[in-house]
N, C-alpha and C positions, 0 to 999 in steps of 0.2 A: 553581565556575562557576555557583553558584546566582544566579538573576536574578529581579528583581521583574517581574511581568507588566504590560505597559502597559494602559491603559484602552482603547486602540484601536490598530489597525494601519492606517496611512493611506497608505503607499506601498510599492512592491515591493522597494526596497532594504531597508527596515526589515523587511518580511515575510520575505525570504530570509535575512536575518541571524538573525531569530528562529527560523525553521525549522531552521537549521543549528547552533544552539547545543547542544553536547553536555552531558549531565548529568555530575555528578561521578562517578556510578557507571560511566558509559560510559568516561570517561577512565581510571578504575582498571582496568576490564575489558580495554581495549585495551593498557594498559601491561603487563599480565600475559600478554597473548596474543602468541605469537611470530609473526614474519613480516609481510609486506606484504599489501595488500588490493587485489583486482581487483573492479570492479563491472561485471558484464555486463548490458548494456541500460541504461546510465546515462542515456540520452536521454529517458526518460519524465517523467511529472509529478513523481515522487518522487526520481528518480535524482540530479539535480544537487545538491539540498540534502543528500541522504544522503552523497554523495561529499565535499561541503564539511564536513559534520559529522564524518566520519571523519578528515579531515585536521586539523581543529581539535582533535579529541580526541587524536590521535596524530600530532603534527607531525613526529616522527622517522621515521614509517613512510611508505613510498611508497604512494600511492593512485592506482590506474590505472583510468581510465574507458574502457570499450569500448562502441562503438555505431556505427551508420552515420553519425551526425552530419548528418542531413538538415536539421535546424533551423539556420537561419543564425545565426551568432554564438555557438552553444552551446559549440563546441570552444574558442573563445577565452575565453569566460567561465570555463570549468572550469580552463583553464591559468592564468588570472589568480588563481585560488584555490589554485594550487600542485598541481593534479591533472594527472597525465600522461594524455594521450589517445591512444587507438589506434583508428583506423577499422577496422571489421570487420563483415562480413555473417555473422551467426551461423548462417545456413543453409548456409554454405560450409564443408564439413568440413575442408578443408585449411587454411582461414583460422583456424578454431577450434583445430586441432591446433598451429598455428604460434604461438599466443599464449603469452606468458610464463606459466609455471605458478607463481603466487604461493601462499603457504601458505593464505591466506584468500580466499574468493570470496563475493560477494553476487550472486545470480542474480535479475535483475529483468525479463528479457525475456518477452514474451508478446503475445498478440493477443486482443482482445475484440470491439470494435465493428467491424461489417462482417462478423462471423463468418457470419451467415446468408446472405450473398451469395457467400462463398468459403470453404466449409467445409474444403476441402483445405488452403488456406494456414493456416487456424486450427489444424488438427491438426498441420501441419508445424511451426509456431512453438511450439505448446504441448506437443508430444510428441516430435517428431523432434529439435528443437534441444536440449531437456533431455537426450536420450540422447547427443547429440554432446558436450555439455558435461560430463555426468557421466563419460563415458569418458575425455575428454581431461584432466579435472581430478581424476582418481580419487585422487590423492595429496593433494589439498587438503582444507581444511575449508570446507564450503559452506553458506551460509544461503540458502534458496530462498523467494522470495515466491510464495505460493500464494494462495488465496482462500476465503472462507467459503462461496462458491457450490458447493463440493464437497459440502456437506451437503444433505440433504433439508430441506424446510420443517418447522418444529416449532411446537408450540402456543405462542402468544404469552403465555399465562398461566404458562408454565414459565420456567425460567432461561435456556434456549437450548441449542443443540447443544454438547456437550462434545467434547473431542478424541477420545474413544473411540467416538463415533457413526460407524457405517459410512457412507462416502460413497455417496450414491445420489441424485444431483441430476437435475432436469429440463433438457433441452436439450443440444445438441451442444457449445456453448461450455463449459458447466460440466463435461461429461464429458471434454472434452479437458484440462481442468484436473486432473481425477482422473488422466488419463493422464500429465500432467507429474509429479505426485507419484509415480506408480508407476514411472516411469523412474528417478527418483532413488532410490527404495526398492530397485529391482532392482540398480542398480550399486553402491549402498552395501553390499548383501549380497554381490555378486560380489567387490568390491575392498576391503571394509571401510572405505569412505569415510565420514567423519564428516559428517553432514547435519543441518540443522535445517529443518523445514518450517513456514513462517509463514503461517497461514490468516488473512489480513487481511480485515477488514470495514470498508470505507468510510473510508479516510484522507481528511482534508480540509485545505485551507487556504482562505483567503478567495476564491480565484479559481475554485474548483471544489468539487464534492462535494455530498452530500445537502442540507446546510444552504444552500449557495449556490443549488442548484436550486430549493428551496422558497422562499427569500427572493426570488429573481429572479421567480418566478411571481407571488408576492403583490404585489411592487412594480409589476409590469407588468400586473396585473389578469388574469393567465392562470390556467386551472384547475390546482389541485393534486390529483393523483390520490392517493387514500387507500386503494385496494384493498390495496396492500402498506403497511399503516399503521404498521409498526414496524420499527426497524432499530437497529444499533449504529454509532457513528462515533467516530473518534479524531483528534486533532490530528496532522498529518503529521509534525511534529517528534518527537512521542512515538513514533509508529510507526517512524520511521527509527532512533531511539535504541535501541529495544527490539530491532529486527531486527539491528542491529549487535552488541548484547550477546548475542544468541542464538548467535553464533559460539562462544561459550564453552560452550554446551550441546550443540553438534553431536555426534552420536553415530551409531552403527550398531548396530541399526536406527535410523532417523532419529528425532530429537526433534521432537515435533509441538506447536505452540503456536497457540492462538487469539489473535488480536491485534485489539483494538478497545477502545472505551470501555465501562465496566461498566454504564452506564445504558442502559435501553431507551428509545429515542427514539420518541415517539408523533407521527406525521407531522401528524395533525389539530391537536394542541396546538402543535406547532412552527409551523404555518401561522398559527394564531391569535396566537401570540407575535410573529411578524414583522408581522402585521396591526397589533398595538399599536404596534410601533416605527414603522411607516410611516404610521399613521393610515388604513389601508385595510381593508376587509372582504375576507377571503380567499374565493376561489371554490373550493369543494371539490367534487370529483367522485368517485363510487364509494362503496363502503362497506368498512370494515375487514374483512378476512378473518381467520378464527381462527388461521391459520398464517402464518408468515413466515420469511425467512432471518435468523435471529438466533442469536447464539452466547453461550456461557458463557465468561467471561474470568477465572474464578477462579484458574486456574493462572498466568496472566499477573500478576494482582495479587499472588499469593503470592511469585513470583520477582522481580518488577520494581517492585512498588508501584503506587500509584494514578497515573494519567497526570498530568503536570505542569500541563496546561491543562484545567480542568473544563468540562463541557458548557455551563453558563450563560455562561461567558466566551466560549466559541466562538460562541454565538448572538449575543452582544453585538458581538463583533468583526465577524461576518459582516454584521449589520444596518448597522453604521457604514460598513463597506467599501462595501456596496451603495448606501447613502444618499449617499456621497461620490463615486459614479461610478467606483469601483475597477474595474480590468480583469477581464474574465472570460477563462478559457482556451477557452471555447466547447466544452467537453467534458462534456456532461451525463452523469450516472451511469446514467440509465434505471433508477433504483431501483424504479420502479413495475412493471417487467417481471416477470411471474410464470411465463412459459413457457420462459425460458432463451434466447429468440431476441433477439439483439442486432445 
């Protein structure tokens, strides 16, 4: 299933097809992995194309998408891709316990934005729900989407936080994400559940993400904040592919993996690059701080190889998408936030 990358991605049908193309490696991994796949929290930015990718990689397996399905048309879209859908509020203990217990689970549920206005709900979604799921699916193999925000800031002149760095982040949101990991760790210990913890840093497609945010600001003459002047990003398709492959590495104690692109993105240089594409002078505000939320992805490269879409191509795709008036999801990353308040 090796494909040549296009020069540009100009419509959403093409984008979603590209995002859901499985690698040859993933096809092989899922062929060797027993059991069907349930995706909890399938309704987010990454869930639909991850579900479609899983089905394309393993058409013989049942892929079940679980969510509240509040977005109009999402349920029907997933079913059109051959994915079974099950409406469920994951905060409802009985509803979670009644779900079919497949051998493989991808856990994608969580809450970030709006956290500062309703901390209780944030902790319920990020800690209580994982406890409910870990207990109910104790016999399953579970890949858990976590975040690089569990790490403290690290020096931008270094490689980035490795998986063995002790989580000690700023802000309630990030600490609730540590709580999510701890719940899965606890129940893995109690029930010997096989778990992989995926500490993701900024997956992107053309409709959202750090590149989209910076490109949009430059194109519209808005300020680009450069206090948090460095980050890692990865093509959402690569992030989904590796997350699915991580099921084969799930273990007790949990297998932990940093997931992002290996390059350190310099936000100032990124803004200048988009300025060249758009023929506009970027408006830069702030000054680069010596520390940032960045990660070392050496283990990821060792196990899964270099991402299929390199950073320069992602920048070109984003610039062309923005220039042609491509749709935005309207979900800014707030990558510039440094106190953990979202």
